[in-house]
Residue frames as qw, qx, qy, qz and C-alpha x, y, z in Angstrom:
[[0.521, 0.113, -0.565, -0.630, 150.71, 113.52, 103.32],
 [0.378, -0.104, -0.915, 0.091, 150.33, 110.41, 105.43],
 [0.040, 0.262, 0.615, -0.743, 148.52, 112.38, 108.19],
 [0.432, 0.225, -0.135, -0.863, 146.09, 113.80, 105.63],
 [0.526, 0.037, -0.766, -0.368, 145.29, 110.32, 104.28],
 [0.245, -0.186, -0.868, 0.390, 144.70, 109.02, 107.80],
 [0.204, 0.272, 0.356, -0.871, 142.39, 111.97, 108.57],
 [0.516, 0.174, -0.402, -0.736, 140.44, 111.38, 105.34],
 [0.463, -0.034, -0.881, -0.092, 140.16, 107.65, 106.10],
 [0.117, -0.244, -0.758, 0.594, 139.03, 108.22, 109.69],
 [0.332, 0.249, 0.092, -0.905, 136.54, 110.89, 108.56],
 [0.517, 0.094, -0.642, -0.558, 135.17, 108.42, 106.02],
 [0.287, -0.132, -0.925, 0.210, 134.59, 105.87, 108.76],
 [0.090, 0.367, 0.568, -0.731, 132.25, 108.33, 110.48],
 [0.365, 0.300, -0.212, -0.856, 130.57, 109.64, 107.33],
 [0.372, 0.024, -0.837, -0.400, 129.60, 106.24, 105.85],
 [0.166, -0.357, -0.877, 0.275, 127.67, 105.04, 108.92],
 [0.133, 0.424, 0.291, -0.848, 126.09, 108.49, 109.16],
 [0.363, 0.202, -0.491, -0.766, 124.89, 108.23, 105.56],
 [0.330, -0.161, -0.920, -0.135, 123.44, 104.78, 106.22],
 [0.070, -0.413, -0.697, 0.583, 121.67, 106.09, 109.32],
 [0.232, 0.358, -0.019, -0.904, 120.29, 109.07, 107.36],
 [0.371, 0.040, -0.727, -0.577, 118.94, 106.72, 104.67],
 [0.284, -0.310, -0.898, 0.129, 117.21, 104.57, 107.29],
 [0.018, -0.428, -0.493, 0.757, 115.84, 107.59, 109.14],
 [0.272, 0.275, -0.220, -0.896, 114.38, 109.12, 105.96],
 [0.364, -0.157, -0.838, -0.374, 112.38, 105.94, 105.20],
 [0.395, -0.162, 0.404, -0.809, 109.07, 106.35, 107.02],
 [0.295, -0.242, -0.913, -0.147, 106.48, 103.80, 108.15],
 [0.328, -0.077, 0.302, -0.892, 103.05, 104.86, 109.39],
 [0.126, 0.278, 0.947, -0.098, 100.17, 102.61, 110.45],
 [0.285, -0.174, -0.357, -0.872, 96.95, 103.43, 108.56],
 [0.758, -0.237, 0.031, -0.607, 94.61, 100.89, 110.14],
 [0.259, 0.217, -0.934, 0.116, 94.65, 97.59, 111.99],
 [0.746, -0.305, 0.115, -0.580, 92.45, 95.10, 113.78],
 [0.145, -0.293, 0.934, -0.142, 92.78, 91.80, 115.60],
 [0.804, 0.013, -0.271, -0.530, 90.86, 88.67, 114.66],
 [0.693, -0.375, 0.574, -0.223, 90.64, 85.30, 116.41],
 [0.712, 0.071, 0.666, 0.214, 90.83, 83.21, 113.24],
 [0.107, 0.423, -0.487, -0.757, 91.44, 83.44, 109.51],
 [0.813, 0.319, 0.000, -0.486, 89.21, 82.22, 106.70],
 [0.790, -0.116, 0.576, 0.173, 90.03, 78.75, 105.38],
 [0.739, 0.547, 0.307, 0.247, 91.81, 78.16, 102.09],
 [0.534, 0.159, 0.115, 0.822, 94.17, 80.35, 100.10],
 [0.107, -0.844, -0.347, 0.394, 93.98, 83.99, 101.16],
 [0.429, 0.422, 0.253, 0.757, 94.37, 87.09, 99.03],
 [0.072, -0.502, -0.259, 0.822, 94.39, 90.77, 99.89],
 [0.253, 0.667, 0.579, 0.395, 91.60, 92.40, 97.89],
 [0.193, -0.379, -0.124, 0.897, 92.19, 96.15, 97.56],
 [0.154, 0.646, 0.629, 0.403, 89.30, 98.31, 96.37],
 [0.032, -0.032, -0.137, 0.990, 88.29, 101.97, 96.32],
 [0.000, -0.633, -0.773, 0.040, 84.77, 103.15, 97.16],
 [0.035, 0.662, 0.246, 0.707, 82.79, 106.34, 96.63],
 [0.432, -0.702, 0.119, -0.554, 81.88, 106.56, 100.33],
 [0.012, -0.375, 0.831, -0.412, 83.20, 105.25, 103.63],
 [0.686, -0.001, 0.433, -0.585, 79.72, 103.87, 104.40],
 [0.856, 0.368, -0.245, -0.270, 79.82, 101.70, 101.26],
 [0.439, 0.483, -0.724, 0.222, 83.27, 100.38, 102.16],
 [0.275, -0.274, 0.729, -0.564, 82.28, 99.61, 105.75],
 [0.817, 0.120, 0.203, -0.526, 79.16, 97.77, 104.56],
 [0.844, 0.414, -0.328, -0.096, 81.35, 95.60, 102.30],
 [0.009, 0.691, -0.679, 0.249, 84.22, 95.07, 104.78],
 [0.896, -0.137, -0.408, -0.106, 82.98, 91.95, 106.54],
 [0.766, -0.635, 0.033, 0.096, 84.99, 90.44, 109.42],
 [0.769, -0.175, 0.235, 0.568, 88.34, 90.58, 107.58],
 [0.389, 0.699, 0.251, 0.545, 88.16, 94.04, 106.01],
 [0.395, -0.492, -0.181, 0.755, 89.93, 97.26, 106.97],
 [0.267, 0.839, 0.374, 0.292, 88.56, 100.63, 105.79],
 [0.455, -0.456, -0.038, 0.764, 90.76, 103.73, 105.57],
 [0.306, 0.944, 0.118, -0.034, 90.54, 107.27, 104.21],
 [0.608, -0.428, 0.342, 0.575, 93.86, 107.80, 102.48],
 [0.254, -0.152, 0.503, 0.812, 95.14, 110.10, 99.75],
 [0.403, 0.241, -0.032, -0.882, 91.65, 111.57, 99.13],
 [0.593, 0.026, -0.681, -0.429, 90.18, 108.09, 98.52],
 [0.748, -0.312, 0.384, -0.442, 88.21, 105.53, 100.51],
 [0.374, 0.399, -0.833, -0.083, 90.07, 102.21, 100.60],
 [0.892, -0.255, 0.194, -0.319, 88.96, 98.71, 101.57],
 [0.235, 0.484, -0.842, 0.040, 91.71, 96.17, 102.30],
 [0.835, -0.150, 0.209, -0.487, 90.07, 92.77, 102.71],
 [0.170, -0.298, 0.937, 0.069, 91.30, 89.20, 103.23],
 [0.787, 0.289, 0.212, -0.502, 89.28, 86.97, 100.92],
 [0.768, 0.092, 0.586, 0.243, 89.52, 84.24, 98.28],
 [0.236, -0.148, 0.526, 0.804, 90.86, 84.89, 94.78],
 [0.067, -0.302, -0.639, -0.704, 88.39, 86.82, 92.64],
 [0.227, -0.645, -0.700, 0.208, 86.08, 87.64, 95.57],
 [0.128, 0.252, 0.086, 0.955, 85.00, 91.18, 94.70],
 [0.109, 0.456, 0.592, -0.655, 82.49, 93.44, 96.38],
 [0.349, 0.704, 0.611, 0.096, 79.44, 94.91, 94.62],
 [0.111, 0.982, 0.153, -0.022, 80.30, 98.63, 94.79],
 [0.502, -0.673, 0.319, 0.441, 84.10, 98.60, 94.97],
 [0.591, 0.766, -0.244, -0.068, 86.51, 99.53, 92.19],
 [0.948, -0.136, 0.031, 0.287, 89.29, 96.95, 92.01],
 [0.019, -0.914, 0.399, 0.070, 92.77, 98.30, 92.70],
 [0.291, 0.497, -0.817, 0.016, 94.69, 95.04, 93.20],
 [0.946, -0.253, -0.024, -0.203, 94.49, 91.41, 94.25],
 [0.148, 0.676, -0.694, 0.200, 97.60, 90.18, 96.07],
 [0.701, -0.309, 0.573, -0.290, 98.26, 86.57, 96.93],
 [0.731, -0.576, -0.352, -0.104, 98.04, 83.90, 97.90],
 [0.104, -0.780, 0.455, -0.416, 99.74, 85.06, 101.07],
 [0.442, 0.151, -0.843, 0.268, 101.72, 82.67, 103.30],
 [0.670, -0.587, -0.292, -0.348, 99.52, 81.32, 106.09],
 [0.137, 0.380, -0.712, 0.575, 100.56, 81.30, 109.73],
 [0.592, -0.478, -0.646, -0.049, 99.15, 79.59, 112.81],
 [0.090, 0.251, -0.426, 0.865, 98.43, 81.77, 115.85],
 [0.108, -0.481, -0.800, 0.343, 95.93, 82.14, 118.68],
 [0.146, 0.865, 0.302, -0.372, 95.20, 85.70, 117.56],
 [0.580, 0.317, 0.368, 0.654, 95.99, 87.55, 114.33],
 [0.034, -0.707, -0.080, 0.702, 96.74, 91.19, 113.60],
 [0.516, 0.594, 0.455, 0.418, 95.64, 92.57, 110.23],
 [0.221, -0.760, -0.024, 0.611, 97.44, 95.83, 109.53],
 [0.576, 0.669, 0.238, 0.405, 98.00, 98.25, 106.66],
 [0.427, -0.623, 0.044, 0.654, 100.98, 100.61, 106.76],
 [0.468, 0.878, -0.009, 0.095, 101.89, 103.49, 104.51],
 [0.684, -0.486, 0.257, 0.480, 105.65, 103.61, 103.91],
 [0.637, 0.672, 0.144, 0.350, 108.24, 105.19, 101.67],
 [0.429, -0.737, 0.111, 0.510, 110.86, 107.85, 101.40],
 [0.305, 0.839, -0.294, -0.342, 113.26, 109.61, 99.07],
 [0.803, 0.474, -0.359, 0.026, 115.56, 107.92, 96.58],
 [0.458, 0.419, -0.673, 0.402, 118.02, 105.60, 98.31],
 [0.453, -0.429, 0.459, -0.632, 116.16, 105.46, 101.64],
 [0.621, 0.021, -0.779, -0.082, 115.78, 102.07, 103.34],
 [0.756, -0.584, -0.011, -0.295, 114.53, 100.36, 106.47],
 [0.221, -0.559, 0.784, -0.156, 116.84, 98.68, 108.92],
 [0.428, 0.064, -0.885, -0.171, 117.01, 94.89, 108.61],
 [0.482, -0.128, 0.493, -0.713, 113.97, 93.41, 110.35],
 [0.150, -0.149, -0.956, -0.203, 111.47, 90.53, 110.49],
 [0.561, -0.176, 0.066, -0.806, 107.73, 90.19, 111.08],
 [0.326, -0.060, 0.911, -0.244, 105.87, 87.27, 112.73],
 [0.581, 0.516, 0.592, -0.214, 103.75, 86.68, 109.62],
 [0.550, 0.385, 0.507, 0.541, 103.26, 87.67, 106.01],
 [0.006, 0.661, 0.011, -0.750, 103.73, 91.04, 104.35],
 [0.526, 0.522, 0.556, 0.376, 102.41, 92.08, 100.94],
 [0.202, -0.427, 0.084, 0.877, 103.21, 95.27, 99.04],
 [0.403, 0.746, 0.491, 0.199, 101.28, 97.59, 96.73],
 [0.412, -0.204, 0.094, 0.883, 103.38, 100.40, 95.22],
 [0.203, 0.855, 0.407, -0.248, 101.60, 103.71, 94.70],
 [0.297, 0.941, -0.160, 0.011, 104.58, 105.73, 93.43],
 [0.082, -0.760, 0.644, 0.010, 108.21, 104.97, 92.61],
 [0.788, 0.211, -0.576, -0.052, 110.00, 101.63, 92.87],
 [0.678, -0.582, 0.361, -0.269, 110.32, 99.40, 95.93],
 [0.584, 0.356, -0.726, 0.071, 113.00, 96.77, 96.53],
 [0.798, -0.501, 0.208, -0.263, 112.87, 94.02, 99.12],
 [0.402, 0.522, -0.739, 0.140, 116.19, 92.37, 99.94],
 [0.858, -0.369, 0.223, -0.281, 116.00, 89.00, 101.72],
 [0.477, -0.424, 0.747, 0.185, 118.27, 85.94, 101.96],
 [0.692, 0.391, 0.604, 0.064, 116.41, 84.76, 98.81],
 [0.437, 0.275, 0.388, 0.763, 117.62, 87.75, 96.75],
 [0.057, 0.344, 0.129, -0.928, 116.27, 91.16, 95.74],
 [0.231, 0.581, 0.748, 0.221, 112.78, 91.72, 94.31],
 [0.032, -0.150, 0.048, 0.987, 111.72, 95.01, 92.70],
 [0.149, 0.640, 0.753, -0.017, 108.18, 96.33, 92.34],
 [0.130, 0.148, 0.212, 0.957, 107.18, 99.40, 90.29],
 [0.325, 0.169, 0.283, -0.887, 104.22, 101.77, 90.74],
 [0.715, 0.154, -0.174, -0.660, 100.86, 100.11, 90.16],
 [0.686, 0.150, -0.711, -0.046, 102.29, 96.65, 90.84],
 [0.693, -0.561, 0.252, -0.377, 102.15, 94.39, 93.88],
 [0.500, 0.359, -0.774, 0.151, 104.13, 91.59, 95.47],
 [0.852, -0.488, -0.130, -0.137, 103.68, 88.93, 98.12],
 [0.025, -0.742, 0.625, -0.240, 106.62, 89.03, 100.51],
 [0.488, 0.140, -0.852, 0.124, 108.18, 85.96, 102.08],
 [0.655, -0.530, -0.525, -0.122, 106.69, 84.24, 105.12],
 [0.485, -0.855, 0.056, -0.174, 107.10, 85.19, 108.76],
 [0.751, -0.543, 0.257, 0.275, 110.56, 85.43, 110.27],
 [0.738, 0.414, 0.196, 0.495, 112.30, 86.24, 106.97],
 [0.353, -0.578, 0.008, 0.736, 114.98, 88.93, 107.45],
 [0.442, 0.668, 0.441, 0.405, 114.48, 91.83, 105.04],
 [0.166, -0.430, -0.014, 0.887, 115.40, 95.37, 104.10],
 [0.364, 0.747, 0.544, 0.121, 112.82, 97.39, 102.17],
 [0.312, -0.429, 0.139, 0.836, 114.16, 100.32, 100.16],
 [0.457, 0.812, 0.123, -0.342, 113.43, 102.92, 97.52],
 [0.623, -0.134, 0.549, 0.540, 115.30, 101.74, 94.43],
 [0.426, 0.756, 0.436, 0.238, 113.70, 104.25, 92.07],
 [0.432, 0.254, 0.035, 0.865, 114.83, 107.67, 90.93],
 [0.240, -0.528, -0.050, -0.813, 112.15, 109.62, 92.83],
 [0.416, -0.285, 0.562, -0.656, 110.08, 109.34, 95.99],
 [0.324, -0.107, -0.932, -0.125, 108.55, 106.00, 97.01],
 [0.531, -0.142, 0.359, -0.754, 105.05, 105.58, 98.46],
 [0.454, 0.014, -0.863, -0.221, 103.74, 102.11, 99.15],
 [0.727, -0.367, 0.142, -0.562, 101.14, 100.25, 101.16],
 [0.235, 0.260, -0.924, 0.152, 102.29, 97.25, 103.19],
 [0.770, -0.262, -0.122, -0.568, 99.61, 94.74, 104.19],
 [0.075, 0.372, -0.869, 0.317, 100.23, 92.33, 107.05],
 [0.859, -0.333, -0.223, -0.317, 98.78, 89.18, 108.59],
 [0.308, 0.458, -0.702, 0.450, 100.90, 88.54, 111.68],
 [0.575, -0.363, -0.696, 0.231, 100.78, 86.75, 115.02],
 [0.212, -0.815, -0.080, -0.533, 99.22, 89.33, 117.36],
 [0.780, -0.621, -0.050, 0.059, 100.89, 87.77, 120.42],
 [0.764, -0.087, 0.094, 0.632, 104.42, 88.53, 119.16],
 [0.133, -0.639, 0.082, 0.753, 106.27, 91.81, 118.58],
 [0.618, 0.723, 0.191, -0.241, 105.15, 93.30, 115.26],
 [0.616, 0.711, -0.274, 0.199, 108.71, 93.89, 114.06],
 [0.770, -0.562, 0.178, 0.242, 112.07, 92.65, 115.35],
 [0.083, 0.818, -0.506, -0.262, 115.64, 93.65, 114.42],
 [0.961, 0.134, 0.234, 0.068, 117.41, 91.17, 112.17],
 [0.258, -0.600, 0.574, 0.494, 120.66, 90.50, 110.34],
 [0.816, 0.540, -0.021, -0.206, 120.94, 89.83, 106.62],
 [0.833, -0.197, 0.340, 0.390, 123.73, 87.49, 105.51]]
């Protein structure tokens, strides 16, 4: 009996890390669009997310701080701007902010698509700047040293400032799909491994 218990215990030691690895591996992150800029607009910054009928309309409205992407059969404009600063032809999806400002010699603006099945999660990591979230489907959780925040479909959240350790996960009962919007220091690694206390 004792040998059986030891075998079960030892097997469990290998299964639990394997399950954690499988959860991390099933959470995907894919870059949709990015660009580098030399400076940011002054004042409080917000991500303005809008949909357009055509890519040409979105590109005409993008300005120096806008990113245009074809995604999920829609034309999207993700634009850094002031609160309430809408475009003429865009259909408002969300306004997220104000986002934490950073100082850098060059900035990277990036939008990622991310998500995965129920229970999936990223490894603990940091970014050299701010991250904001817009949830398309499911429920997202962000665990940081400040606690756990949850965001449901159709909602958004400003993440903590640069260098904050985090794990992003699917805390809902179905698949998660979300857009992550970044303003980071372009001279530093986009993502670095981290430890959460």
